[in-house]
Structures are given as structure tokens and as C-alpha cells.
C-alpha positions as CSV (number, residue, x, y, z in Angstrom):
1,R,0.0,0.0,0.0
2,D,1.4,3.4,-1.0
3,F,2.0,5.8,1.9
4,H,0.1,8.6,0.2
5,L,-3.2,6.8,-0.3
6,R,-6.1,6.9,2.0
7,V,-7.1,3.2,2.3
8,S,-10.3,2.0,3.9
9,D,-11.6,-1.6,4.5
10,S,-13.5,-1.4,1.2
11,I,-10.4,-0.4,-0.9
12,R,-7.4,-2.6,-1.8
13,H,-4.6,-0.6,-3.4
14,E,-1.4,-1.9,-4.9
15,S,0.9,0.3,-7.0
16,A,3.8,-0.8,-9.1
17,Q,5.7,0.3,-12.1
18,T,4.5,-1.3,-15.3
19,K,5.6,-1.6,-19.0
20,R,2.0,-1.3,-20.2
21,E,1.5,1.3,-22.8
22,L,-0.5,4.3,-21.7
23,K,-3.3,4.9,-24.2
24,N,-4.7,8.2,-23.0
25,K,-1.5,10.1,-23.2
26,H,-3.3,13.5,-23.2
27,S,-4.9,12.8,-19.8
28,G,-2.2,10.5,-18.4
29,L,-4.7,7.9,-17.2
30,D,-6.3,4.7,-18.4
31,M,-9.0,2.9,-16.4
32,M,-10.9,-0.3,-16.8
33,I,-13.1,-2.7,-14.7
34,P,-12.4,-6.2,-15.9
35,E,-14.2,-8.1,-13.0
36,Y,-16.3,-8.0,-9.9
37,V,-15.9,-9.9,-6.6
38,D,-19.1,-11.2,-5.1
39,K,-18.6,-11.1,-1.4
40,R,-22.2,-11.9,-0.5
41,G,-22.9,-14.8,1.9
42,M,-25.6,-17.4,1.8
43,L,-28.2,-15.1,3.1
44,G,-27.3,-12.3,0.7
45,T,-25.4,-10.3,3.3
46,G,-22.1,-8.6,2.4
47,T,-21.5,-6.7,-0.8
48,V,-20.2,-6.9,-4.4
49,M,-16.9,-5.1,-5.2
50,Y,-15.8,-4.0,-8.6
51,K,-12.1,-4.0,-9.4
52,V,-10.9,-0.8,-11.0
53,I,-7.5,-1.1,-12.7
54,A,-5.7,2.2,-13.4
55,V,-2.6,2.7,-15.6
56,T,-1.1,6.2,-15.2
57,N,1.9,8.5,-15.3
58,L,0.2,11.1,-13.1
59,S,2.3,12.2,-10.1
60,Y,-0.7,11.8,-7.7
61,F,-0.3,8.0,-7.9
62,K,3.5,7.7,-7.7
63,S,6.1,7.5,-4.9
64,E,9.0,9.9,-4.5
65,T,11.4,7.4,-6.1
66,Q,9.4,7.2,-9.4
67,S,10.1,9.7,-12.2
68,D,7.7,11.7,-14.3
69,A,8.2,9.4,-17.2
70,D,7.4,6.2,-15.2
71,V,4.0,4.5,-15.8
72,V,2.4,2.8,-12.8
73,Q,-0.5,0.4,-12.4
74,F,-2.7,0.0,-9.4
75,S,-6.2,-1.4,-8.5
76,V,-8.9,-0.4,-6.2
77,E,-12.1,-2.3,-5.3
78,K,-15.3,-0.2,-5.1
79,R,-18.9,-0.9,-4.4
80,Y,-22.0,0.4,-6.2
81,T,-22.4,3.4,-3.8
82,D,-18.9,4.6,-4.5
83,F,-19.6,4.8,-8.3
84,E,-22.9,6.5,-7.5
85,K,-21.2,9.1,-5.4
86,L,-18.4,9.6,-8.0
87,Q,-21.0,10.2,-10.8
88,S,-22.9,12.7,-8.6
89,D,-19.7,14.5,-7.7
90,L,-18.4,14.7,-11.3
91,T,-21.8,15.9,-12.5
92,K,-21.6,18.8,-10.1
93,E,-17.9,19.5,-10.9
94,F,-18.5,19.2,-14.7
95,P,-22.1,20.0,-15.3
96,S,-21.6,20.4,-19.1
97,L,-20.5,16.7,-19.4
98,P,-23.6,14.5,-18.6
99,F,-23.3,10.9,-17.7
100,P,-25.7,8.1,-18.7
101,A,-27.8,6.8,-15.8
102,L,-26.4,4.0,-13.7
103,P,-28.2,0.7,-13.5
104,P,-30.9,0.8,-10.8
105,K,-30.0,0.3,-7.2
106,I,-31.5,-2.9,-5.8
107,P,-30.9,-4.9,-2.6
108,N,-27.8,-7.1,-2.9
109,I,-29.8,-10.2,-2.2
110,L,-31.8,-9.7,-5.4
111,L,-28.8,-9.1,-7.7
112,T,-28.6,-11.7,-10.4
113,A,-25.5,-12.5,-12.4
114,D,-27.0,-10.6,-15.4
115,A,-27.6,-7.6,-13.1
116,L,-24.1,-7.7,-11.9
117,E,-22.7,-7.9,-15.4
118,D,-24.9,-4.9,-16.4
119,R,-23.4,-2.9,-13.6
120,L,-19.9,-4.0,-14.6
121,V,-20.4,-2.8,-18.2
122,S,-21.9,0.5,-17.0
123,F,-19.1,1.2,-14.5
124,D,-16.4,0.2,-17.0
125,S,-17.9,2.6,-19.6
126,M,-18.1,5.4,-17.0
127,M,-14.4,5.0,-15.9
128,K,-13.2,4.9,-19.5
129,K,-15.0,8.1,-20.2
130,V,-13.6,9.8,-17.1
131,A,-10.0,8.6,-18.0
132,M,-10.2,10.1,-21.4
133,H,-11.0,13.6,-20.1
134,S,-7.8,15.5,-19.1
135,K,-9.5,17.6,-16.4
136,M,-11.6,14.8,-14.9
137,S,-8.5,12.5,-14.7
138,S,-7.0,14.8,-12.0
139,S,-10.2,16.2,-10.6
140,N,-10.8,16.2,-6.8
141,S,-13.8,13.9,-7.3
142,L,-11.8,11.2,-9.0
143,L,-8.8,11.6,-6.7
144,D,-11.2,11.1,-3.7
145,F,-12.6,8.1,-5.4
146,L,-9.2,6.6,-6.0
147,G,-8.1,7.3,-2.5
148,V,-5.5,10.1,-2.9
149,S,-5.0,12.0,0.3
150,S,-5.4,15.7,0.6
151,H,-1.7,15.8,1.8
152,K,-0.6,14.2,-1.4
153,R,-2.7,16.5,-3.5
154,I,-1.2,19.6,-1.8
155,E,2.3,18.2,-2.2
156,I,1.7,17.6,-6.0
157,F,0.0,20.9,-6.4
158,R,3.0,22.7,-5.0
159,K,5.4,20.6,-7.2
160,L,3.4,21.4,-10.3
161,K,3.3,25.1,-9.3
162,Q,7.1,25.2,-8.9
163,Q,7.5,23.5,-12.3
164,Q,5.2,26.1,-13.9
165,K,7.2,28.9,-12.3
166,K,10.5,27.4,-13.4
167,K,9.1,27.0,-16.9
168,E,7.9,30.7,-16.9
169,R,11.3,31.8,-15.7
170,K,13.0,29.8,-18.4
171,E,10.7,31.2,-21.1
172,K,11.3,34.7,-19.8
173,S,15.0,34.2,-19.8
174,E,14.9,32.9,-23.4
175,M,12.8,35.9,-24.3
176,I,15.4,38.2,-22.7
177,D,18.1,36.3,-24.6
178,E,16.2,36.8,-27.8
179,E,15.8,40.5,-27.2
180,E,19.6,40.8,-26.4
181,V,20.5,38.9,-29.5
182,E,18.2,41.2,-31.5
183,E,19.7,44.3,-29.9
184,I,23.2,43.0,-30.7
185,F,22.2,42.4,-34.3
186,K,20.8,45.9,-34.5
187,D,24.0,47.4,-33.0
188,R,26.1,45.5,-35.5
189,Q,23.8,46.6,-38.3
190,R,24.1,50.3,-37.2
191,L,27.9,49.9,-37.0
192,K,28.1,48.4,-40.4
193,E,26.0,51.2,-41.9
194,K,28.2,53.8,-40.1
195,R,31.3,52.2,-41.6
196,E,29.8,52.1,-45.0
197,R,28.9,55.8,-44.7
198,E,32.5,56.7,-43.5
199,L,34.0,54.6,-46.3
200,A,31.7,56.3,-48.9
201,E,32.7,59.8,-47.5
202,A,36.4,58.9,-47.6
203,Q,36.0,57.6,-51.2
204,K,34.3,60.8,-52.1
205,K,37.0,62.9,-50.6
206,W,39.6,60.8,-52.4
207,D,37.8,61.2,-55.7
208,D,37.3,65.0,-55.2
209,G,41.0,65.4,-54.2
210,K,42.2,63.4,-57.2
211,E,40.0,65.4,-59.5
212,E,41.5,68.6,-58.0
213,D,45.0,67.3,-58.4
214,D,44.4,66.3,-62.0
215,E,43.1,69.9,-62.7
216,L,46.2,71.4,-61.1
217,F,48.5,69.0,-62.9
218,G,46.8,69.9,-66.2
219,A,47.0,73.6,-65.6
220,K,50.7,73.4,-64.7
221,K,51.5,71.3,-67.7
222,K,49.7,73.7,-70.0
223,E,51.7,76.6,-68.4
224,E,54.9,74.8,-69.0
225,E,54.0,74.2,-72.6
226,E,53.2,77.8,-73.1
227,E,56.6,78.9,-71.6
228,E,58.4,76.5,-74.0
229,E,56.8,78.1,-76.9
């Protein structure tokens, strides 16, 4: 049993790393209900438990030794009233996402094998729908259902918040770097344009001076020629 899970007599929880592929990569959670356990006695007392298997990479269900990339698998056993409460809580938390009605609630002593199978199919469909929704998969309603303690939730919330701040600082730093690079490029461009202007001015002065020298040389030569005559 993981230290961070709230475990009651009606819940059995085992968590371990798995090599199973995570199908709902966008939500980080797969859930299915492959079987039920009939714990009723001869007189119909007791209850029927439905085994929920979850495969996930969400931090809420991991120990401190497991990394963000690790995928873990665990199972919990739930009774009809647990699914009934979960559906009610999710409907309040996500009113725009309606759920189909659950099979009718009847005394355990009257439950037939067909009725139990109908419940299994209904619960399995419900859990698959929840697992596909990115917000539902980490909602308080579902975390309560799966036994994640408030302490663990606060711990993960702080961790996620720190990661978000770190990401924002990195993005801000990259933005500053980009601005600095752009400013350096502009400075170099301004320096290049200045040098080109200075070179053009120097060339112009050279050309003007050469033209003046040519004129002086021509006049002097002409003067010399006239003196010879």
C-alpha cells in the first residue's frame, strides 16, 4: 500500500511500475473494470466489489522514487455506492458533461448474475469516459474516489506550481536572450551602416581630391608648354 493513499476496508490498493503502454497520453490515465468480486454470503449479506484497474503516469499515484516518465499500475475495489457518489460529484464538478444513468440500485440479495454484469459494463464505460478527459482525470472527485489523500494533493500541487514557475522563468530568460540577440544584431547593423557611410565619404574625398590634383596638374603642364613656346 502506498503511503500517500487513504485506504479503507473497502479499498485494496497496490501500486507498481509497469511496462504497459498508456493509451490516453493526453490525460495520463487509463482505467478499466475487468471483473467484480461477489462477497455476499448465503443469506445475501455482504457486498459486491468492482475491481478498478488504473494505468497512469500522473504524479498523484507515484512514490517519490518514481520519475515523471514512469508509468504505474494499481487497482482499487469499489462498491455500487462509490460509483454512484463519483458520478454525482463529477456531474456537479463538470455540469456540461452529462453521464448516462447507472443501473438501478436494488438490494444485494436480489442481484442476479445478469444484473451484476450490467453494472460491470456500466461502471467500466463510465471509468473509461472519465479517464479520457484531461481535467476529470485529475479532478478532486476522481482523486477522492481513487483514495489520494489531501496531503498528497497539496504536495503535488506545490510541485506542479514550482515546475510552472520554473518554466515561466526559463521562457522569460529565453525571451530576454532573444531581445539581447536582436539588440546586438541591430547594433552591428548600425555599426556596419556607419562604416559604409564613412567609407563612402572617404572615397568621395579621395575622388574629389584626385580630380582637383588632376586639374592642377593639367594647368601646370599647360603653363609649362606655353613657356616653352
